[in-house]
Structures are given as C-alpha cells and as structure tokens.
PyMOL commands that place a pseudoatom at each C-alpha (Angstrom):
pseudoatom trace, name=CA, resn=MET, resi=1, chain=A, elem=C, hetatm=0, pos=[-56.464, -3.697, -7.642]
pseudoatom trace, name=CA, resn=LYS, resi=2, chain=A, elem=C, hetatm=0, pos=[-58.317, -2.705, -10.779]
pseudoatom trace, name=CA, resn=ALA, resi=3, chain=A, elem=C, hetatm=0, pos=[-58.585, 0.988, -11.685]
pseudoatom trace, name=CA, resn=ASP, resi=4, chain=A, elem=C, hetatm=0, pos=[-62.377, 0.804, -11.932]
pseudoatom trace, name=CA, resn=MET, resi=5, chain=A, elem=C, hetatm=0, pos=[-62.512, -0.362, -8.310]
pseudoatom trace, name=CA, resn=VAL, resi=6, chain=A, elem=C, hetatm=0, pos=[-60.618, 2.760, -7.215]
pseudoatom trace, name=CA, resn=PHE, resi=7, chain=A, elem=C, hetatm=0, pos=[-62.197, 5.280, -9.548]
pseudoatom trace, name=CA, resn=GLY, resi=8, chain=A, elem=C, hetatm=0, pos=[-65.687, 3.801, -9.692]
pseudoatom trace, name=CA, resn=GLY, resi=9, chain=A, elem=C, hetatm=0, pos=[-66.249, 4.264, -13.416]
pseudoatom trace, name=CA, resn=LEU, resi=10, chain=A, elem=C, hetatm=0, pos=[-65.119, 7.880, -13.540]
pseudoatom trace, name=CA, resn=ASN, resi=11, chain=A, elem=C, hetatm=0, pos=[-64.460, 9.354, -16.947]
pseudoatom trace, name=CA, resn=SER, resi=12, chain=A, elem=C, hetatm=0, pos=[-62.325, 12.353, -17.868]
pseudoatom trace, name=CA, resn=ALA, resi=13, chain=A, elem=C, hetatm=0, pos=[-65.271, 14.761, -17.665]
pseudoatom trace, name=CA, resn=SER, resi=14, chain=A, elem=C, hetatm=0, pos=[-66.276, 13.680, -14.161]
pseudoatom trace, name=CA, resn=ILE, resi=15, chain=A, elem=C, hetatm=0, pos=[-62.651, 13.753, -12.991]
pseudoatom trace, name=CA, resn=GLY, resi=16, chain=A, elem=C, hetatm=0, pos=[-62.359, 17.270, -14.427]
pseudoatom trace, name=CA, resn=ARG, resi=17, chain=A, elem=C, hetatm=0, pos=[-65.479, 18.402, -12.569]
pseudoatom trace, name=CA, resn=ARG, resi=18, chain=A, elem=C, hetatm=0, pos=[-64.171, 16.959, -9.301]
pseudoatom trace, name=CA, resn=LEU, resi=19, chain=A, elem=C, hetatm=0, pos=[-60.754, 18.584, -9.735]
pseudoatom trace, name=CA, resn=ALA, resi=20, chain=A, elem=C, hetatm=0, pos=[-62.386, 21.928, -10.554]
pseudoatom trace, name=CA, resn=ALA, resi=21, chain=A, elem=C, hetatm=0, pos=[-64.566, 21.699, -7.440]
pseudoatom trace, name=CA, resn=VAL, resi=22, chain=A, elem=C, hetatm=0, pos=[-61.560, 20.890, -5.240]
pseudoatom trace, name=CA, resn=ALA, resi=23, chain=A, elem=C, hetatm=0, pos=[-59.580, 23.771, -6.759]
pseudoatom trace, name=CA, resn=ARG, resi=24, chain=A, elem=C, hetatm=0, pos=[-62.460, 26.200, -6.139]
pseudoatom trace, name=CA, resn=SER, resi=25, chain=A, elem=C, hetatm=0, pos=[-62.862, 25.054, -2.539]
pseudoatom trace, name=CA, resn=ALA, resi=26, chain=A, elem=C, hetatm=0, pos=[-59.096, 25.485, -2.043]
pseudoatom trace, name=CA, resn=GLY, resi=27, chain=A, elem=C, hetatm=0, pos=[-59.363, 29.058, -3.310]
pseudoatom trace, name=CA, resn=LEU, resi=28, chain=A, elem=C, hetatm=0, pos=[-57.371, 28.471, -6.490]
pseudoatom trace, name=CA, resn=GLU, resi=29, chain=A, elem=C, hetatm=0, pos=[-58.180, 30.933, -9.216]
pseudoatom trace, name=CA, resn=ARG, resi=30, chain=A, elem=C, hetatm=0, pos=[-56.488, 29.052, -12.050]
pseudoatom trace, name=CA, resn=ARG, resi=31, chain=A, elem=C, hetatm=0, pos=[-58.557, 26.741, -14.179]
pseudoatom trace, name=CA, resn=VAL, resi=32, chain=A, elem=C, hetatm=0, pos=[-57.865, 23.128, -13.196]
pseudoatom trace, name=CA, resn=THR, resi=33, chain=A, elem=C, hetatm=0, pos=[-58.874, 20.275, -15.501]
pseudoatom trace, name=CA, resn=GLU, resi=34, chain=A, elem=C, hetatm=0, pos=[-58.238, 16.566, -15.753]
pseudoatom trace, name=CA, resn=HIS, resi=35, chain=A, elem=C, hetatm=0, pos=[-55.478, 17.418, -18.202]
pseudoatom trace, name=CA, resn=SER, resi=36, chain=A, elem=C, hetatm=0, pos=[-53.731, 19.507, -15.526]
pseudoatom trace, name=CA, resn=SER, resi=37, chain=A, elem=C, hetatm=0, pos=[-52.742, 16.368, -13.653]
pseudoatom trace, name=CA, resn=ARG, resi=38, chain=A, elem=C, hetatm=0, pos=[-51.324, 14.812, -16.828]
pseudoatom trace, name=CA, resn=LEU, resi=39, chain=A, elem=C, hetatm=0, pos=[-49.217, 17.894, -17.509]
pseudoatom trace, name=CA, resn=GLY, resi=40, chain=A, elem=C, hetatm=0, pos=[-48.122, 17.910, -13.882]
pseudoatom trace, name=CA, resn=LEU, resi=41, chain=A, elem=C, hetatm=0, pos=[-47.052, 14.294, -14.241]
pseudoatom trace, name=CA, resn=ALA, resi=42, chain=A, elem=C, hetatm=0, pos=[-44.935, 15.131, -17.296]
pseudoatom trace, name=CA, resn=CYS, resi=43, chain=A, elem=C, hetatm=0, pos=[-43.298, 18.069, -15.499]
pseudoatom trace, name=CA, resn=GLU, resi=44, chain=A, elem=C, hetatm=0, pos=[-42.593, 16.045, -12.374]
pseudoatom trace, name=CA, resn=LEU, resi=45, chain=A, elem=C, hetatm=0, pos=[-41.116, 13.125, -14.289]
pseudoatom trace, name=CA, resn=THR, resi=46, chain=A, elem=C, hetatm=0, pos=[-38.983, 15.488, -16.392]
pseudoatom trace, name=CA, resn=THR, resi=47, chain=A, elem=C, hetatm=0, pos=[-37.726, 17.196, -13.238]
pseudoatom trace, name=CA, resn=ARG, resi=48, chain=A, elem=C, hetatm=0, pos=[-36.811, 13.827, -11.742]
pseudoatom trace, name=CA, resn=GLY, resi=49, chain=A, elem=C, hetatm=0, pos=[-34.865, 12.855, -14.852]
pseudoatom trace, name=CA, resn=ALA, resi=50, chain=A, elem=C, hetatm=0, pos=[-37.238, 10.307, -16.361]
pseudoatom trace, name=CA, resn=SER, resi=51, chain=A, elem=C, hetatm=0, pos=[-36.590, 9.406, -19.975]
pseudoatom trace, name=CA, resn=THR, resi=52, chain=A, elem=C, hetatm=0, pos=[-38.999, 10.367, -22.721]
pseudoatom trace, name=CA, resn=THR, resi=53, chain=A, elem=C, hetatm=0, pos=[-40.002, 6.709, -23.051]
pseudoatom trace, name=CA, resn=GLU, resi=54, chain=A, elem=C, hetatm=0, pos=[-40.722, 6.395, -19.319]
pseudoatom trace, name=CA, resn=THR, resi=55, chain=A, elem=C, hetatm=0, pos=[-42.802, 9.569, -19.396]
pseudoatom trace, name=CA, resn=MET, resi=56, chain=A, elem=C, hetatm=0, pos=[-44.672, 8.412, -22.492]
pseudoatom trace, name=CA, resn=LEU, resi=57, chain=A, elem=C, hetatm=0, pos=[-45.587, 5.150, -20.774]
pseudoatom trace, name=CA, resn=ALA, resi=58, chain=A, elem=C, hetatm=0, pos=[-46.642, 6.838, -17.526]
pseudoatom trace, name=CA, resn=GLY, resi=59, chain=A, elem=C, hetatm=0, pos=[-48.806, 9.467, -19.224]
pseudoatom trace, name=CA, resn=GLY, resi=60, chain=A, elem=C, hetatm=0, pos=[-50.153, 7.389, -22.061]
pseudoatom trace, name=CA, resn=TRP, resi=61, chain=A, elem=C, hetatm=0, pos=[-48.575, 9.531, -24.779]
pseudoatom trace, name=CA, resn=LYS, resi=62, chain=A, elem=C, hetatm=0, pos=[-47.975, 7.920, -28.153]
pseudoatom trace, name=CA, resn=ILE, resi=63, chain=A, elem=C, hetatm=0, pos=[-45.913, 10.738, -29.680]
pseudoatom trace, name=CA, resn=SER, resi=64, chain=A, elem=C, hetatm=0, pos=[-42.632, 11.832, -28.076]
pseudoatom trace, name=CA, resn=ARG, resi=65, chain=A, elem=C, hetatm=0, pos=[-43.200, 15.390, -29.319]
pseudoatom trace, name=CA, resn=MET, resi=66, chain=A, elem=C, hetatm=0, pos=[-46.163, 15.638, -26.930]
pseudoatom trace, name=CA, resn=VAL, resi=67, chain=A, elem=C, hetatm=0, pos=[-43.969, 14.614, -24.006]
pseudoatom trace, name=CA, resn=ALA, resi=68, chain=A, elem=C, hetatm=0, pos=[-41.439, 17.298, -24.940]
pseudoatom trace, name=CA, resn=HIS, resi=69, chain=A, elem=C, hetatm=0, pos=[-44.221, 19.883, -25.131]
pseudoatom trace, name=CA, resn=SER, resi=70, chain=A, elem=C, hetatm=0, pos=[-45.838, 18.774, -21.865]
pseudoatom trace, name=CA, resn=GLY, resi=71, chain=A, elem=C, hetatm=0, pos=[-42.528, 18.615, -19.977]
pseudoatom trace, name=CA, resn=ALA, resi=72, chain=A, elem=C, hetatm=0, pos=[-41.328, 22.002, -21.257]
pseudoatom trace, name=CA, resn=GLY, resi=73, chain=A, elem=C, hetatm=0, pos=[-42.773, 23.758, -18.233]
pseudoatom trace, name=CA, resn=ALA, resi=74, chain=A, elem=C, hetatm=0, pos=[-40.453, 21.841, -15.943]
pseudoatom trace, name=CA, resn=ALA, resi=75, chain=A, elem=C, hetatm=0, pos=[-37.388, 22.880, -17.925]
pseudoatom trace, name=CA, resn=THR, resi=76, chain=A, elem=C, hetatm=0, pos=[-38.489, 26.525, -17.859]
pseudoatom trace, name=CA, resn=GLU, resi=77, chain=A, elem=C, hetatm=0, pos=[-39.142, 26.360, -14.135]
pseudoatom trace, name=CA, resn=GLN, resi=78, chain=A, elem=C, hetatm=0, pos=[-35.768, 24.768, -13.430]
pseudoatom trace, name=CA, resn=ALA, resi=79, chain=A, elem=C, hetatm=0, pos=[-33.982, 27.419, -15.496]
pseudoatom trace, name=CA, resn=SER, resi=80, chain=A, elem=C, hetatm=0, pos=[-35.668, 30.265, -13.631]
pseudoatom trace, name=CA, resn=VAL, resi=81, chain=A, elem=C, hetatm=0, pos=[-34.852, 28.763, -10.246]
pseudoatom trace, name=CA, resn=ALA, resi=82, chain=A, elem=C, hetatm=0, pos=[-31.216, 28.308, -11.226]
for i in range(1, 82): cmd.bond("trace and resi %d" % i, "trace and resi %d" % (i + 1))
show_as sticks, trace
zoom trace
C-alpha cells in the first residue's frame, strides 16, 4: 500500500496540526509536533537495541550524530529507571 493512500497527501505541517489537536483533546500540556513522533521513534528503537544504521533508516536520518542526539533521551530515561 502506498503511503499517499494511507496519509492522503498529508505534509509535515498538517500532521503537526493533527497531532497538536489530538494532544489538546487528550489534555496534554506539552507541545506535540510532527517531530515528536520522530524523536519517539529514535528513543524506542534505541531502547530496543536497534543499531544506529537501523535507526537512521527508520527515521530518515542521514547523519549518525542526529540519531545519537535524538536517541539520547532513551539512554537518560533508562539510567534513571535503573
């Protein structure tokens, strides 16, 4: 199935508006953007032990430094839980 069939021509701005509306209706006070889901993906993959290359491919990153920066939250969270 093609992505445009699922997302109906959505762009990052319209996805961001939809995520923000859902967050507001759920009572979330934090700002939620389209980038939030990308960061969440990096954190989740890092937590599950994905390699930098796997995370880069999944999130569309071209620079490994960005993956390290985006996945840093997962490492901090794991350390505080431990």
